[in-house]
MISE-77251 format. One record per residue (C-alpha): residue in one letter; x, y, z. Coordinates in pm, whole numbers, plus 50000, padded with zeros to 5 digits. Example, Ala and Ser with C-alpha at 12.3 -4.5 7.8 and 13.67 -1.06 7.14 Angstrom:
NODE code     x     y     z
NODE    A 51230 49550 50780
NODE    S 51367 49894 50714
! end
This chain:
NODE code     x     y     z
NODE    M 87758 10146 83351
NODE    R 87415 10105 83231
NODE    F 87349 09752 83101
NODE    S 87142 09851 82776
NODE    L 87018 09593 82520
NODE    I 86744 09776 82338
NODE    A 86724 09617 81994
NODE    R 86539 09722 81691
NODE    G 86504 09518 81370
NODE    R 86572 09180 81308
NODE    A 86935 09190 81355
NODE    G 86910 09356 81684
NODE    R 86667 09140 81828
NODE    A 86896 08845 81722
NODE    L 87139 09005 81954
NODE    A 86914 09050 82231
NODE    I 86778 08684 82244
NODE    L 87114 08571 82345
NODE    L 87045 08766 82678
NODE    I 86676 08685 82707
NODE    A 86681 08320 82891
NODE    G 86562 08290 83209
NODE    L 86675 08091 83487
NODE    G 86446 07842 83604
NODE    A 86400 07553 83817
NODE    L 86299 07367 84106
NODE    G 85991 07170 84129
NODE    A 86054 06809 84150
NODE    G 86218 06554 84420
NODE    R 86113 06750 84735
NODE    G 85780 06860 84601
NODE    L 85659 07217 84586
NODE    A 85555 07392 84920
NODE    A 85181 07497 84970
NODE    E 85240 07849 84897
NODE    D 85424 07762 84564
NODE    Q 85114 07574 84487
NODE    A 84884 07858 84550
NODE    S 85065 08079 84290
NODE    G 84755 08055 84076
NODE    D 84898 07987 83726
NODE    G 84582 07792 83670
NODE    K 84787 07487 83522
NODE    A 84632 07188 83445
NODE    A 84829 06842 83526
NODE    G 85057 06785 83188
NODE    D 85026 07101 83049
NODE    W 85304 07368 82997
NODE    P 85125 07728 82954
NODE    L 85428 07945 83078
NODE    F 85763 07983 82982
NODE    R 85927 07775 83227
NODE    G 85631 07537 83269
NODE    D 85488 07695 83599
NODE    A 85441 08002 83810
NODE    V 85770 07912 84014
NODE    A 85974 07848 83697
NODE    S 86049 07494 83771
NODE    G 86129 07379 83437
NODE    V 86028 07024 83541
NODE    A 85756 06852 83327
NODE    T 85456 06662 83483
NODE    S 85395 06493 83164
NODE    S 85607 06170 83060
NODE    L 85796 06122 82712
NODE    P 85850 05803 82533
NODE    E 86182 05618 82575
NODE    H 86265 05646 82240
NODE    L 86186 06000 82041
NODE    E 86122 06047 81698
NODE    V 86002 06349 81493
NODE    V 85625 06332 81462
NODE    W 85581 06640 81263
NODE    K 85758 06985 81155
NODE    F 85625 07342 81130
NODE    A 85819 07554 80898
NODE    P 85682 07864 80785
NODE    K 85878 08057 80514
NODE    G 86088 08360 80645
NODE    E 86034 08282 80998
NODE    S 86251 08247 81296
NODE    F 86149 08044 81642
NODE    S 86352 08177 81935
NODE    A 86061 08181 82196
NODE    T 85957 07893 82412
NODE    A 85618 07758 82307
NODE    A 85315 07675 82556
NODE    I 85120 07371 82522
NODE    V 84738 07357 82699
NODE    G 84534 07088 82604
NODE    Q 84589 06971 82276
NODE    T 84703 07281 82128
NODE    V 85058 07405 82090
NODE    Y 85124 07792 82083
NODE    I 85412 07937 81940
NODE    A 85535 08303 81829
NODE    S 85793 08403 81582
NODE    S 85969 08685 81410
NODE    T 85977 08726 81037
NODE    D 86206 08830 80783
NODE    D 86072 09138 80760
NODE    V 86085 09223 81120
NODE    K 85700 09138 81153
NODE    G 85557 08827 81362
NODE    N 85305 08599 81390
NODE    V 85154 08374 81705
NODE    Y 85025 08019 81601
NODE    A 84798 07759 81756
NODE    L 84882 07440 81613
NODE    D 84743 07092 81680
NODE    L 84972 06879 81941
NODE    A 84887 06574 81771
NODE    S 84938 06655 81404
NODE    G 85087 07007 81373
NODE    E 84781 07109 81182
NODE    K 84751 07496 81191
NODE    K 84433 07596 81378
NODE    W 84469 07983 81347
NODE    T 84767 08248 81292
NODE    Y 84723 08595 81444
NODE    P 84978 08852 81231
NODE    A 85150 09105 81430
NODE    P 85319 09439 81304
NODE    N 85652 09311 81520
NODE    G 85816 09014 81579
NODE    F 85820 08799 81903
NODE    V 86120 08643 82139
NODE    A 85906 08630 82445
NODE    S 85704 08297 82509
NODE    P 85332 08294 82555
NODE    G 85155 08243 82867
NODE    V 84778 08085 82860
NODE    R 84552 08100 83129
NODE    G 84171 08093 83148
NODE    G 84103 08051 82769
NODE    R 84337 08357 82679
NODE    L 84702 08395 82573
NODE    Y 84935 08651 82678
NODE    I 85225 08774 82489
NODE    G 85441 09097 82463
NODE    D 85612 09238 82122
NODE    G 85951 09364 81972
NODE    E 85823 09698 82024
NODE    G 85663 09714 82356
NODE    R 85290 09628 82296
NODE    F 85159 09362 82511
NODE    Y 84887 09133 82352
NODE    C 84584 08935 82499
NODE    L 84428 08700 82245
NODE    D 84137 08444 82252
NODE    A 84323 08101 82290
NODE    A 84070 07905 82113
NODE    T 84042 08150 81788
NODE    G 84341 08398 81800
NODE    K 84078 08688 81818
NODE    Y 84257 09005 81952
NODE    Q 84098 09104 82286
NODE    W 84293 09405 82411
NODE    G 84651 09559 82395
NODE    F 84847 09753 82627
NODE    P 85133 09994 82512
NODE    A 85438 09929 82766
NODE    G 85673 10191 82583
NODE    E 85837 10151 82241
NODE    V 86100 09916 82360
NODE    E 86144 09521 82337
NODE    I 85917 09300 82598
NODE    N 86164 08985 82649
NODE    S 85955 08894 82947
NODE    S 85712 08631 82914
NODE    A 85370 08647 83117
NODE    N 85314 08502 83470
NODE    F 84965 08548 83668
NODE    Y 84865 08647 84007
NODE    K 84499 08630 84120
NODE    D 84316 08810 83811
NODE    T 84615 08963 83714
NODE    V 84872 08952 83441
NODE    L 85237 09038 83495
NODE    F 85518 09100 83264
NODE    G 85846 09313 83257
NODE    S 85986 09508 83001
NODE    Q 86293 09686 82877
NODE    D 86150 10027 82991
NODE    S 86251 09898 83337
NODE    N 85908 09861 83459
NODE    L 85704 09537 83577
NODE    Y 85354 09558 83503
NODE    C 85080 09436 83658
NODE    L 84714 09444 83430
NODE    N 84369 09300 83480
NODE    A 84393 08977 83290
NODE    G 84037 09047 83158
NODE    S 84025 09403 83068
NODE    G 84415 09511 83039
NODE    K 84346 09766 83273
NODE    P 84651 09869 83450
NODE    I 84662 09795 83815
NODE    W 85007 09922 83904
NODE    K 85353 09936 83760
NODE    H 85698 09892 83952
NODE    S 86006 10037 83827
NODE    I 86374 09926 83888
NODE    H 86670 10119 83772
NODE    D 86746 09923 83438
NODE    Q 86588 09674 83202
NODE    I 86382 09388 83292
NODE    Q 86445 09082 83074
NODE    C 86331 08785 83291
NODE    S 86013 08698 83334
NODE    P 85859 08739 83657
NODE    T 85841 08422 83891
NODE    V 85547 08437 84170
NODE    I 85522 08253 84519
NODE    G 85224 08371 84707
NODE    N 85200 08730 84692
NODE    R 85563 08782 84626
NODE    S 85744 08808 84274
NODE    F 86096 08776 84197
NODE    L 86309 08969 83951
NODE    A 86672 08931 83872
NODE    G 86724 09283 83704
NODE    C 86956 09435 83446
NODE    D 87035 09690 83735
NODE    S 87248 09371 83927
NODE    N 86999 09348 84202
NODE    L 86731 09092 84303
NODE    H 86408 09271 84378
NODE    V 86126 09081 84588
NODE    V 85813 09269 84509
NODE    D 85476 09258 84696
NODE    L 85232 09183 84431
NODE    D 84941 09309 84633
NODE    K 85119 09669 84655
NODE    G 85346 09668 84369
NODE    E 85637 09743 84596
NODE    D 85992 09619 84671
NODE    V 85989 09433 84980
NODE    S 86357 09382 84954
NODE    T 86677 09413 84731
NODE    L 86992 09234 84726
NODE    P 87288 09352 84535
NODE    L 87453 09078 84273
NODE    D 87782 09111 84098
NODE    A 87644 09202 83769
NODE    P 87342 09226 83561
NODE    T 87101 08960 83460
NODE    G 86834 08888 83254
NODE    C 86769 08541 83374
NODE    T 86456 08429 83559
NODE    P 86477 08336 83882
NODE    A 86340 07980 84002
NODE    A 86169 07978 84328
NODE    R 86091 07695 84572
NODE    G 86006 07761 84956
NODE    D 86222 08040 85079
NODE    R 86505 07997 84813
NODE    V 86551 08134 84446
NODE    F 86831 08015 84210
NODE    F 86958 08223 83906
NODE    G 87255 08283 83737
NODE    S 87460 08649 83626
NODE    M 87622 08809 83330
NODE    A 87938 08745 83536
NODE    G 87907 08357 83554
NODE    T 87789 08343 83913
NODE    F 87516 08107 84001
NODE    Y 87339 08212 84320
NODE    A 87114 08007 84562
NODE    I 86932 08288 84764
NODE    D 86700 08326 85089
NODE    W 86460 08577 84943
NODE    K 86310 08601 85320
NODE    Q 86612 08734 85457
NODE    P 86710 08821 85208
NODE    K 87099 08681 85176
NODE    V 87314 08441 84952
NODE    I 87293 08079 85085
NODE    W 87560 07979 84829
NODE    S 87725 08113 84508
NODE    V 87952 07976 84237
NODE    P 88156 08160 84036
NODE    S 88231 08057 83677
NODE    K 88575 07844 83607
NODE    R 88592 07989 83263
NODE    S 88643 08361 83121
NODE    S 88330 08312 82874
NODE    S 88097 08239 83150
NODE    Q 87753 08430 83107
NODE    M 87443 08239 83196
NODE    R 87149 08291 82985
NODE    S 87001 07961 83063
NODE    S 86743 07899 83282
NODE    A 86794 07629 83551
NODE    A 86586 07301 83608
NODE    L 86589 07101 83939
NODE    A 86474 06761 84047
NODE    G 86531 06637 84372
NODE    D 86860 06834 84479
NODE    T 87025 06866 84141
NODE    V 87010 07213 83966
NODE    V 87078 07218 83567
NODE    F 87155 07491 83369
NODE    G 87360 07581 83035
NODE    G 87634 07836 82989
NODE    V 87799 08038 82728
NODE    D 88116 07840 82805
NODE    R 87922 07547 82611
NODE    Q 87885 07339 82921
NODE    V 87568 07190 83069
NODE    H 87624 07229 83452
NODE    A 87480 07012 83746
NODE    L 87495 07122 84072
NODE    S 87393 07062 84453
NODE    A 87111 07254 84526
NODE    E 87176 07208 84875
NODE    D 87537 07354 84877
NODE    G 87653 07434 84510
NODE    H 87905 07152 84479
NODE    Q 87960 07045 84130
NODE    L 87793 06717 84035
NODE    W 87877 06689 83661
NODE    T 87898 06877 83328
NODE    F 87836 06806 82990
NODE    P 88008 06965 82698
NODE    T 87845 07058 82372
NODE    K 88022 07238 82067
NODE    S 87856 07619 82120
NODE    R 87693 07818 82378
NODE    I 87401 07708 82556
NODE    D 87105 07996 82552
NODE    S 86825 07703 82583
NODE    S 86690 07633 82894
NODE    P 86688 07261 83035
NODE    V 86358 07060 83110
NODE    V 86369 06766 83329
NODE    V 86130 06497 83233
NODE    G 86158 06178 83492
NODE    S 86557 06095 83505
NODE    R 86623 06262 83174
NODE    V 86723 06612 83109
NODE    F 86649 06783 82773
NODE    I 86851 07100 82637
NODE    G 86921 07284 82300
NODE    S 87242 07417 82200
NODE    S 87373 07670 81935
NODE    D 87545 07364 81809
NODE    G 87226 07285 81629
NODE    R 87172 07007 81866
NODE    L 86889 06900 82107
NODE    Y 87048 06655 82383
NODE    A 86908 06429 82635
NODE    L 87113 06379 82937
NODE    D 87087 06142 83211
NODE    L 87002 06323 83523
NODE    K 87228 06162 83749
NODE    T 87541 06118 83566
NODE    G 87528 06361 83265
NODE    V 87592 06108 83052
NODE    K 87446 06152 82670
NODE    L 87140 05929 82621
NODE    W 87027 06096 82254
NODE    D 87092 06377 82048
NODE    F 86919 06526 81752
NODE    E 87071 06748 81476
NODE    G 86833 07050 81415
NODE    G 87060 07224 81152
NODE    D 87022 07543 81301
NODE    E 87082 07702 81654
NODE    F 86811 07593 81929
NODE    V 86800 07920 82151
NODE    A 86429 07821 82275
NODE    S 86360 07599 82537
NODE    P 86194 07269 82537
NODE    A 85822 07268 82608
NODE    V 85680 06929 82748
NODE    A 85296 06785 82742
NODE    G 85091 06520 82642
NODE    G 85355 06307 82591
NODE    R 85524 06528 82314
NODE    L 85833 06773 82336
NODE    V 85795 07062 82137
NODE    I 86099 07333 82039
NODE    G 86215 07548 81771
NODE    T 86493 07664 81564
NODE    T 86642 08022 81472
NODE    G 86619 07894 81114
NODE    G 86243 07893 81153
NODE    V 86167 07507 81215
NODE    L 85926 07376 81501
NODE    Y 85970 07027 81584
NODE    C 85760 06820 81776
NODE    F 85900 06492 81906
NODE    G 85697 06194 82055
NODE    K 85680 05836 82034
NODE    G 85797 05683 81703
NODE    T 85613 05429 81451
NODE    H 85921 05201 81423
! end
């Protein structure tokens, strides 16, 4: 059976959103290998320029957060929904939305105040997260167009048609190119400056994950139930490894391992150089799909599930360390900030958990679903709701 999630219109996109979230993890604790650091996302210390923070999809913040968080500002444009994760570069928050009439906007906001710097209106909405590098913003929309905007002004630079289907994948970068996947089953590699196509690589079903990059390799967990290891210089598969089910999750990479979950509820640790499964953990529940990206600090992998649980496993052997229950499914992806894990849930709450024990340290009631994932930079945490409120948390005045 073909795993098909092509969605048109606001209602269709709302369903597709549930199967977008990528699987991230893995930058803190042991530290990144040299080949990880050479992946070229252009990230400055403390920034959050990509969906999971960096090219290897670590889900680990390099910025700290205050012990006590309060809402320092809100941004709530009428009739819009935030399902994408924000990017934060320097003192600017970049966020994309879908509107009630299925159009979309890309916004640049001041990190300190939430004041709007610029708006780019688009004919179609966005569920993908923006990627920012070299003074430019890159993002794909709900009808297959990939945009490059000037990050300082929002001015249109170029656009690329990638087939008239939704782009769920966020951008990543390799050398002077930008990479993204599409529901048209292709991984695209474009010149980041001009938008000129360099190559495209086809798999047998949709690509909803974001491409993870280590060195000249990219990893795609596909709706064709395979992990693909792609040579970024040639645009060809180096290897493929069969999975137990389709997945739209973004593989998280560190060294020779990648980590992600499947729609059958199995969480994998894979040696991508072999390739072979190092360990896998099946879900203990029937409602077990995994749409949440993982984050890793030290040897702890953390991710959410449709089973309403936040899970923490040992990255070394996969044994369970702890679980934390929420009141609804978890499509949001966790972010590790020091000894805390921050994650949203469709129960309308943003949670802070102790990384070691899973004990709840704090929560915030947002009123609407948190499908997007936190972005953390500059001492602030930014996350939006499906109800159209973008929250910025930081040090309170009390």
